[in-house]
N, C-alpha and C positions, 0 to 999 in steps of 0.2 A: 502492500499499499504507501502510495504517495504521501508524503507530507510536507507538500512547497511553503506553507509557511513559517511551520518549526523549522525548516532544512534552511529557510534565511534567516529567523532568529539565531539558529546557533551559530550558524556561520558569523552574523555580526559582534554575537557574544564572543564569537572566539578573536574575532580581530580587535574588540573596545577590549577584550583581556590582554594581548600582549601590547595592547599599548599603556593599561592599566602596570603591567610588568616593567617594561622599560623605567622609568624611571628608579624604579625601586633597582634594581638589577644593576642600574650604571651607580646609582649609590654606594651600594654594595660594592662594588670593585671599586670605586673612586677611594671607598674610606680604608677597603679591605677588612670591614666592619662584614661576617658572612650570619648574621645573629644579633637578633635584635634591632634598638634603632639608634642606642649609641647617647640618650637624652635630648635627642633631635626631636622637637615635636611635629615640626613640618614633616620630616624625614617619617614619623612614626603616622602621622594622618594620610600620609601615602600608603604607605605596608598595610594599614587598615583599610584604604579603599578597596585596594586589591585584596585583599583577606577576605573581606566583606560582600564583595564580586561572586569570591570562591565561593563562600558560604549558602548564599542563597539562588543564583541564576541556574546551577542544577538542575534543582528540584524545580524550580518554576519551569524552565525551558521541559523537564520531563512531563508535568501536569498538562501542559501547554499541548504539548503531543498529543498526548492520551486523547484528550477532549476533540483534538482534529479527530487522530485516529476514528474517535465513538463517532463521529458525524458530527459534531459540533459547527454550526454556522462557520463559513468564512470568517462574515465579520464581525462574529463573535471572538475567534480563533487570532484575524488582524486584529481588533482591540485588545486582547490579550497581551499580544504579544509587540504592539506599539506603546502599550502602558509599562510593559517591566521594560522595553528598551530607554524610554524616558525616563521612568525612577531612576533606573541604574545610571544613566549618565549624571541625574540631578544628584542623586547619593555621592558619586563618586566626586564630582567637582563641589560639593558641596564640604565633603569631608579635605578636599585639597586647600580649599578656599579658606575654607574657618567659617563660613555660612551657613547658619544652623538650619536657615530653612528651606535648602536646596537637600541638605542630609534629611531633615524631618521627614519633608515631601516624598522622597525617593523611598525612603524606608516605607512611608505610611502606603505607599503607590506600590511598593511591593509585596507587602503585607496583602494589599489591595487584589492582586494578581495569584498570590496564593489560596487567599480564601476561597475566590470565584471559582478556580481551576478544580481547589479542593471538591467543595461544595457538590458542582457540577460531577465530578465524578464518582463522588460519593451518592449524590440524587440518580446519576445515571445506572448506579448499582442497582437499586432499591427499587425502581420500577420496572 
């Protein structure tokens, strides 16, 4: 079964993860610090943006993919994918810049995607 929306979302997420990872890897190489943030708050925010992405995005993509695979409308699946993508960009840049509203809105939208997709998957199994 083709999952074109989820495939595009996963592809974009993979590229965004690399973009989030470059500053972390470059900083580690430049400072020869293989673990931790060395007390650098800005570096810690970059590490957390990357880690938080890794913590939430895989399950969200799986849930969206299952909604798509189970026959969710293209509009619904596109909506979930678009909200997740926007949420993760907002969250990452909110963390990087220290702008709380971006981080908070990104987290809330990510939770909304997980709740909606998760609820749809459970509901689909109950009916």
